[in-house]
C-alpha positions in Angstrom: -49.9 39.7 46.0 -51.2 37.5 43.1 -48.7 35.4 41.1 -47.5 37.2 38.0 -48.3 35.4 34.7 -45.2 35.0 32.6 -45.6 37.0 29.4 -44.2 36.2 26.0 -40.8 37.4 24.8 -40.6 38.8 21.3 -39.3 35.4 19.9 -42.0 33.4 21.8 -44.6 35.7 20.4 -43.4 35.2 16.8 -43.5 31.4 17.3 -47.0 31.6 18.9 -48.2 33.6 15.9 -47.1 30.8 13.6 -49.0 28.3 15.8 -52.1 30.5 16.0 -52.1 31.0 12.2 -51.7 27.4 11.3 -53.5 25.7 14.2 -50.7 23.2 15.0 -47.2 22.4 13.7 -44.1 20.4 14.1 -40.7 22.0 14.9 -39.8 21.8 11.2 -43.1 23.4 10.2 -42.6 26.3 12.6 -39.0 26.7 11.4 -40.1 26.9 7.8 -42.6 29.6 8.5 -40.5 31.9 10.6 -38.9 35.0 9.1 -36.0 35.5 9.6 -35.3 31.8 9.8 -33.8 30.2 12.9 -31.9 27.0 13.5 -34.0 23.9 14.0 -32.6 23.4 17.5 -33.5 27.0 18.5 -37.1 26.5 17.4 -37.2 23.2 19.2 -35.9 24.8 22.4 -38.4 27.6 22.2 -41.3 25.3 21.6 -40.3 23.2 24.6 -40.0 26.4 26.7 -43.5 27.5 25.6 -44.8 24.0 26.4 -43.3 24.1 29.9 -44.8 27.6 30.4 -48.2 26.1 29.6 -48.7 28.2 26.4 -48.5 25.1 24.1 -49.4 21.5 24.3 -47.6 18.8 22.4 -48.6 15.4 21.1 -46.4 12.7 19.7 -47.5 11.8 16.2 -45.3 9.2 14.7 -41.7 10.3 15.4 -42.4 14.0 15.8 -44.1 16.2 18.3 -47.0 18.4 17.0 -47.5 21.6 19.0 -50.8 23.4 19.4 -51.8 26.5 21.4 -53.2 26.2 24.9 -53.4 30.0 25.1 -55.5 32.0 22.7 -54.2 35.0 20.8 -56.7 37.2 22.5 -55.6 36.1 26.0 -51.9 36.7 25.1 -52.8 40.1 23.7 -54.7 41.0 26.9 -51.8 39.8 29.1 -49.3 41.8 27.0 -51.4 45.0 27.2 -51.8 44.5 31.0 -48.1 44.0 31.4 -47.3 47.1 29.4 -49.8 49.2 31.4 -48.4 47.8 34.7 -44.7 48.3 33.8 -44.9 51.6 31.9 -47.9 53.4 33.3 -48.1 52.3 36.9 -51.2 50.2 36.2 -53.2 53.2 34.9 -54.9 52.6 31.5 -55.8 56.4 31.7 -52.1 57.2 31.6 -51.6 55.0 28.6 -54.4 56.8 26.7 -52.9 60.2 27.8 -49.5 59.1 26.6 -51.0 58.1 23.2 -52.6 61.5 22.9 -49.5 63.5 24.0 -47.3 61.6 21.5 -49.6 62.0 18.6 -50.3 58.2 18.4 -54.0 58.9 18.6 -56.0 62.1 18.1 -59.2 63.4 19.7 -61.2 62.2 16.6 -59.9 58.7 16.8 -60.5 58.7 20.6 -64.1 59.8 20.1 -64.6 56.9 17.6 -63.0 54.4 20.1 -65.3 55.8 22.8 -68.3 55.2 20.6 -67.2 51.6 19.8 -66.6 51.0 23.5 -70.0 52.2 24.4 -71.6 50.0 21.8 -69.7 47.0 23.2 -70.6 47.9 26.7 -74.3 48.0 25.7 -74.0 44.4 24.3 -72.9 43.1 27.7 
């Protein structure tokens, strides 16, 4: 059994989105950009957790740490989707698509368009 990658919690994802958007930031910088706002110490704790998880790196600049992403947004998205498929659909991406169809989240026309886009991408590889 392969080791499971730790996904991002909802709050971790919000913080990572700030880092991805701005490239790097201090605790105060992240705190200022979060909605709704959080206490400085909460943001600091979350940034340290993300650094320990290997999602961020930090560098001391003057008296403050500056945090930057080690994980790309695309990789986080891929891990999140894989986690969703594993947990909710028994690892079956087909079941995910069927669920989207059954619940009206996607219709046959959109699915055909996605299939077309998928085939174009597959042809590029």
